[in-house]
C-alpha positions as CSV (number, residue, x, y, z in Angstrom):
1,M,155.5,173.4,82.7
2,V,156.7,174.5,86.1
3,G,153.1,175.5,87.0
4,C,151.9,172.0,86.1
5,Q,154.6,170.4,88.2
6,V,153.8,172.6,91.2
7,A,150.1,171.7,90.8
8,L,150.9,168.0,90.6
9,W,153.1,168.1,93.8
10,V,150.4,170.2,95.7
11,F,147.7,167.7,94.6
12,L,149.8,164.8,95.7
13,A,150.6,166.4,99.0
14,I,146.9,167.1,99.6
15,C,146.0,163.5,98.9
16,V,148.7,162.2,101.2
17,L,147.8,164.6,104.0
18,W,144.1,163.8,103.5
19,F,144.8,160.1,103.7
20,L,147.1,160.4,106.8
21,L,144.6,162.5,108.7
22,T,141.4,160.5,107.8
23,R,142.6,157.1,106.6
24,F,140.0,157.6,103.9
25,W,141.2,155.3,101.0
26,L,139.6,157.4,98.3
27,A,142.4,160.0,99.0
28,A,145.0,157.4,98.4
29,V,143.3,156.2,95.2
30,L,143.0,159.7,93.9
31,G,146.7,160.2,94.6
32,I,147.9,157.1,92.7
33,P,147.9,158.7,89.2
34,A,149.7,161.8,90.5
35,L,152.2,159.6,92.2
36,A,152.8,157.7,89.0
37,I,153.4,160.9,87.1
38,A,155.7,162.2,89.8
39,V,157.8,159.0,89.6
40,M,158.0,159.3,85.8
41,M,159.1,162.9,86.2
42,I,161.8,162.0,88.7
43,S,162.9,159.1,86.5
44,A,163.2,161.5,83.5
45,L,165.2,164.0,85.6
46,I,167.6,161.3,86.7
47,D,168.0,160.1,83.1
48,R,168.7,163.7,81.9
49,V,171.3,164.3,84.6
50,W,172.9,161.0,84.0
51,I,173.2,161.7,80.2
52,L,174.6,165.2,80.9
53,L,177.1,163.8,83.4
54,E,178.3,161.4,80.7
55,V,178.5,164.2,78.2
56,R,180.7,166.1,80.6
57,R,182.9,163.1,81.3
58,L,183.3,161.9,77.8
59,W,182.9,164.9,75.5
60,E,183.7,168.0,77.4
61,P,187.4,167.1,77.8
62,R,187.6,166.8,74.0
63,G,186.0,170.3,73.5
64,V,182.6,169.0,72.3
65,R,179.9,171.5,73.1
66,C,177.0,170.2,71.0
67,L,175.4,167.4,69.2
68,L,174.7,167.9,65.5
69,V,171.8,165.8,64.3
70,H,171.6,165.5,60.6
71,S,170.8,163.0,57.8
72,N,171.7,162.2,54.2
73,S,168.7,164.3,52.9
74,E,169.4,166.3,49.8
75,A,167.4,169.1,51.4
76,W,170.2,170.0,53.8
77,K,173.1,167.6,53.5
78,D,175.4,169.9,51.4
79,Y,174.3,173.0,53.2
80,I,175.3,171.6,56.6
81,A,178.6,170.2,55.2
82,E,179.5,173.5,53.7
83,R,178.3,176.0,56.2
84,W,177.9,174.4,59.7
85,I,180.6,171.8,60.0
86,P,183.5,174.2,59.1
87,R,182.3,176.6,61.7
88,I,181.4,174.1,64.4
89,G,184.3,171.8,63.7
90,E,185.4,169.7,66.6
91,R,182.9,171.3,68.9
92,A,180.2,168.9,67.7
93,A,179.6,165.3,68.2
94,R,177.5,164.0,65.2
95,F,174.5,161.8,64.9
96,N,173.4,160.9,61.4
97,W,169.8,159.9,61.5
98,S,170.1,158.0,58.2
99,E,172.7,155.8,59.9
100,R,171.0,155.5,63.3
101,Q,171.1,151.7,63.4
102,A,174.9,151.7,63.4
103,Q,174.9,154.1,66.4
104,R,172.2,152.4,68.4
105,G,172.9,152.7,72.2
106,S,175.6,155.2,71.7
107,L,175.8,158.4,73.8
108,E,174.9,160.4,70.6
109,S,171.8,158.2,70.2
110,R,170.8,158.6,73.8
111,V,171.3,162.4,73.8
112,F,169.2,162.6,70.6
113,R,166.4,160.5,71.9
114,H,166.2,162.3,75.2
115,F,166.5,165.9,74.0
116,C,165.2,165.8,70.4
117,G,162.8,162.9,70.3
118,E,161.6,161.3,67.1
119,T,158.2,162.7,66.8
120,R,158.4,166.2,65.3
121,N,160.9,168.6,63.7
122,F,163.8,166.6,65.0
123,N,166.2,166.6,62.0
124,P,168.3,168.5,61.4
125,A,168.9,169.8,65.0
126,V,171.7,171.0,67.2
127,V,171.7,170.3,70.9
128,V,173.9,172.8,72.7
129,F,175.1,171.7,76.1
130,R,175.2,174.0,79.1
131,G,176.7,172.0,81.9
132,L,173.9,170.2,83.9
133,E,171.3,172.7,82.8
134,R,168.8,171.5,80.2
135,P,170.5,171.9,76.8
136,L,169.3,174.3,74.2
137,V,167.8,172.5,71.2
138,F,167.8,174.2,67.8
139,R,165.4,172.5,65.4
140,F,165.9,173.3,61.7
141,Y,163.4,171.2,59.8
142,Y,160.8,173.9,59.3
143,A,163.6,176.5,58.7
144,F,164.7,174.4,55.7
145,L,161.1,174.2,54.4
146,E,160.9,178.0,54.6
147,V,164.2,178.2,52.5
148,R,162.6,176.0,49.9
149,A,159.6,178.3,49.8
150,G,162.0,181.2,49.2
151,R,162.0,182.6,52.7
152,P,165.6,182.1,54.2
153,R,165.2,184.6,57.1
154,Y,164.0,182.0,59.6
155,L,167.0,179.7,58.9
156,E,169.4,182.7,59.1
157,E,167.9,183.7,62.5
158,Q,168.0,180.1,63.9
159,E,171.6,179.8,62.7
160,R,172.6,183.1,64.3
161,L,171.1,182.0,67.6
162,M,172.8,178.6,67.4
163,F,176.2,179.9,66.5
164,E,175.8,182.6,69.3
165,A,175.0,179.9,71.8
166,L,178.1,178.0,70.7
167,G,180.3,181.1,70.9
168,V,181.2,180.7,67.2
C-alpha cells in the first residue's frame, strides 16, 4: 500500500513538474486522475483522524479501548455473550449489526463503516484502538465458519491475538 502511495505521489510530481516546465497540457491531463486519487486519500486520512480523535475524546475517558461488532446471529451470539463480553467488559463500545438502523450516524456506526466496511468478513469483528494509529481490526466471520467445520484453532488464535492486543 505504501509503495502504491509513493508511486502515485511521484507520478503526480512528475506530471506537475512536466507541465510547469513545458506548459504541455497533456502532462496536466495525465495528472488529473492521480490528483483525484490523492485528494480521496487525503480525505480518507482526515476522516480517519477525525474519527479517532472523537474516540479519544468520548470513549477513552470511560476506558473504552475497542469496538465490538456483532449481530443476533445464532452462529456466534451466545459465544460472544458468554466468552468475550465478560472478558472485555466496559473496555468495549458495542455495535449490533442487526440493529444498525437504530445506531445510524452514531460514533459506533462511523467507526464500523470506516474501519470494517460492509463488504467482506465484517461481522463479528473487534476494532482495537491504538491512539491515532490505524486501529487493529480482528475479523471473526471465517473463524466461526471454521468452528462449524470442526476446526476451532483459527478462532482460538484470533481470540488470543485480540485479547492480547486489549491487554486482557
